Residue, then its C-alpha position, 0 to 999 in steps of 0.5 A: m436443468r437451469a437453476r430458479t432464479r428470483r425472475d422465475v419465481l415472481r414471473g409464475a406468480a400473479n398479483g399479491f401472492g408473488a411476494l407472499a411465494l417469495q417470502s415463503l420461498l426465503v425464509k426456506d433453509g437451503i434454497a441457495g446452498p452455503r455461500v463462503s465469504p471470498l474474504a475468509a482467510k486462507p492457510p499461507h503456502f508456508p510459514a510466514k512471520a508477517k501476517s500483514v502489511i502497511f506499505l508508506f508510498m512517497v508521492g512524488a518521488p523523493s531523492q535517494i541520494d539526499t536520504f538514504d544513500p550518500k554520494p560524497g564523491l558529488e561533491q567533487w562534481q559539483g557544477k560540472k556535467l556528468p562523464e560521457s562514458f555514462g551515455k546519454i541521459q534522458s528523464q522526463f524533462t531533462d537529457g543529462s546535460t545539466p550539471i551535477l547537484a551534490s546533496p545539500w545535506k550531510f550523511r551520518r553513521h547511525g545505530e550499531s548497524g552504522a546505517w547511513v542517512s541524512t540530516l533530513f530524517p533525525h527521527l528516523s536515524t534511531c530506528v535503523d537496527d530495525i531497518c533493511f535498507v535496499r539501494n538498488f531498486y528500478t522501474e522502467s518509466v520517467v513518468h509518475a503514473p505508468a511507475m505508480y503502477q508498477v510499484h503497484s501491480g507489476r505493471i506500467l499500464m493500469g488494469h492489473p490487480s494492485l499488491g494489496a489486492w493480491v495479498t488479500y486474495g491469496l490470504g484473505s482477511q483475519s477480521e471479519n468486522l473490518p476491511a482486509y485491504v484500507v487506503m489512507p490516501q493524502p488529505e488534498g489529493t490521490p496520487e497521479g497514478g489515482t484508484p488503479c494503484w489500488s484496484s482489484g483489476f480483474l480480480p473480483a471487486v471484493y479484493q480492491g482497496t475500502l478508502l479512509r479518510s480523515g474527519p469525523s467519518p473515515i468511511l463514507h455512506l456507512k451510517p444507517p438512515k436516519g431513524v433505522t434501527p440495527e435490527r430493522q436493517r438486519r431484517t432487510l440486509d438478510l432478505v436482500q442477501k437471499m435474494n442476491e443468492l437466488d440470483t447468482g450462480e456459483t461463477d458470479s464473482e461480481m454478485a458474491a462480492r456484493i454480498s460479502s460488501y453488504e455484511l462487512a458494512f453492516r458489522m463495519q458499522s458497529h466496530a469500524p468507529e471504535a477501530v478510529d477513534l483515537s480518543k482512548e490512546s494515551n499522551a504518550t502514544r499520541n505525541l510519538y506519532g507527531l499528534d501534538q505538533k501542527h506539521t506532524a499531526e496529519f500524516g502521524t494520525r493516519l500512521l496511528l490509524a494504521r496500527r490500530m488497523v493492523e492490530r484488529g486484523v486489517r491484512f493490508v494498509q496503504i498509506y500515501h504521503g503526498g498527492g493533489p497539488v505539488s506543493i504536497q508531493w516529493d516532486a522535487h523539480s526545483d528548489l530540492v532543499q525547501n521540498h524534501e525539508k516540508m515533506c521530511g519534516m511531515s514525515d520523519q517523526p510519524i514513520a518513527g513513531l509507528l516503528k516504535d510503537l509496532k516494536a513496542r506493542g509486539l506487532l512489528d515481529s507480524t507486521l511487514v512495513i515499507w517505505g518506497s516510491e515510484f522511483g528516485r531522483l538524477p544526480m544531475s540539476q534540473s531548474g539549477n537546484g532542483r532534480d528530475h525522476n531517476p528510475h534507473g536506481f533507488t532505495m525502498w526499505f523494510a522493517g518487522g515481519g520476518v526482516k532481517p534489521g540493521q542492513t543495508l543491501g545493494a547499491t548505485d553507481e558513484f553517482g547515485l544514477r544506476a542500480i548495480n545488479g538492479h532488483h526489478m519489481r517482480d523482485f520487490h513483489a517476490t519478496i513481499l509475498h514470501a514475507l508474507g508465505l505466499d509463493q509467487h507462482k502458486l498465487w495465480y487468477l485464470h484471466n482470459g484463458r492465462h493464468e495471470k500473476l502479481t509477478d507475471f513470469g516470475g521474479k526473484v526474492i531477495a533472500p539477503v532481505f531474510g538474512q538468507v543466502 
């Protein structure tokens, strides 16, 4: 027998009796069975140290050979062509025939681990003993958006769930009062990949990222209308929710997501303002993130908000450094020096501040921090003083969340062009899931008759990241 919907109730009622009958039905217990929130916390597949993730995505692609992967041999090839033995190199705008460009910056070893970091990162270089650098990642597109989709969702085409969506689908939320998955883009604009980078794809909509913006109203449309008291709003919400439940089948994930989002939005009205209020932070903490300096204040504010988010149980925080106009991206097709010194100047101290603050508060052990981008940059020049896109080999790094610190893993060839025994994005995602106690093969969703997974047919966990053989 078909379940009775609110339309059935109203259709069978006459005149004003319909409203009375409906109200009577709604106040009865048990009309719609108890519905479990799709964001309810779920146990991991196996014990894990990492409970949350902060993913720092550098939009536009920093150059690996100018940041964390030194290639001193390039100085001998400055102005010369890449050896023919490397074959033809096709990037988005160049074909590999332009001269080699050595790094304008010096590299030095830092910390007890002796990790190599360029002079672009004086603050982050003090944190290398808490970091695991992996120098041999690769993606499969020379174009920004498809490569971003691959880093975020494992595919070069949009429409698939993002990493953050998969994580919140697998683990739910640790907080009842804040979103499970928060996204903080650059104020000047989003990355080329746009909203598909934090989409839920074919997963229920409740798992998509929630945008957190700069300014006095970080979450839009959260404040109630003027004159509406919390009590009145609660009664209205209860009525709407019960009506929704009458119309919702057990398999209606979209309606379930909407019901959960209404409840979350109501609770966030009380809790979100406190979570984003930085006035209670000490001057020492604010200065640690660079909030006292014009060039670091904006990004530092977002990273401090990220710490406050994971501190309050947010599962996944995605932060974009760069976006919108190319002048606020790492996309150094020309004037590499001006571009990278500007972007590093904006981000170096805030990132170091985040790592130090998490560590001091005992949060680094349970928070996996990731730094990366959609690809790296070529050793050949573009426009004489810039670099084109290089998806063949680049660096990302991990810290906290069960990662063995003070390591540098993997390598690229002597020109920094191609990864040696490279790691695909399937490996990248499998490793992140592993840190969170999720088995990539058990985390699936039935879509169009297929058990879809973040890592598709499977990636390889980069075991040395966790100090495992």
